[in-house]
N, C-alpha and C positions, 0 to 999 in steps of 0.2 A: 452070266457074267464070267469073264476069264478068271482063273485062279489068282492071278497077280493083281486084279482090280479090287481095291478095297472100298469102292463106291465114292471115293473122293473125286473132286473136280480137279482136273489137271490144267494148269495154267501154262500157256505157251509164251515164250519170250524170244521167239525167233526174230531176227532183224528183217526189216522190209527192204526190198531192193529200191533203187531210186524210182523205177517205174511204179512200183507198188505204193510208194510214198506219194507220188503225184496222183495216182488213182484214189488213194485215201483222201487226199486234200480235195479233189474234185467232188467225191461223194459227200464229204462232210459239208462242203459249201452248198451243195444241192439240198441237203437236209436242213441247213440253217435257213436257206431261202424259203423252203417249204414250211418250216415252223413259223417264220414271220408271216407268211401268207395265211397259214392256218389261223393264227391269232387274229389277223386282220379280218378274215372271213367271219370268224366267230363274233368279233366285236360288231361288224356290220350287220350280221343277222340279229344280234341282240338289239341294236338300235332300231332296225325295221320292226322287230317284234314289239319292243317296249313302247315305241312311239306310234305304233300301228300305221307305219308308213305304207303298208300294203293296201290300205283301205279304199283307195280310189279305184282300183281295178279288181280287188279280191275281197271277199267277205271275211275270210279268216286267214290267220297266219299259216295254218295247215294247207289251205287251198293255194296260197301264194307259193309255198315251198314246193308243192307237188307240180303245179302248172308252170311256174317260172323256172325252177331249178331241177325238177324231176327227182326230188328226194322227199322222204317222209318228214312229217313234223317231228317224229322221234329223232331222226338223224339230225335235223336242224337244232333241236334242243341239246343233243349230244355235243355238237360243234360249239354251240353257245357255252355250254358248261365247261368244255375243255379250254375255252379262251379265258375263263375265270381263274384257272389254276396258275 
């Protein structure tokens, strides 16, 4: 650690250029869309799980997640739990 660094966090308050402000806006809109999608995906997975809507083609929710979406049951439950927050 440099001699002048006391371990505190330094906050930057530099102004953004017009281009940077546009880029920030684009990035934040992408995040907002992704968060909405993430919430929708979690709620959809919960409905499929809770109502056993997978049962016509799959024996278990785990099998449904793996074969239909290529992710584990654990990941599906994480997404479901995140949508509850």
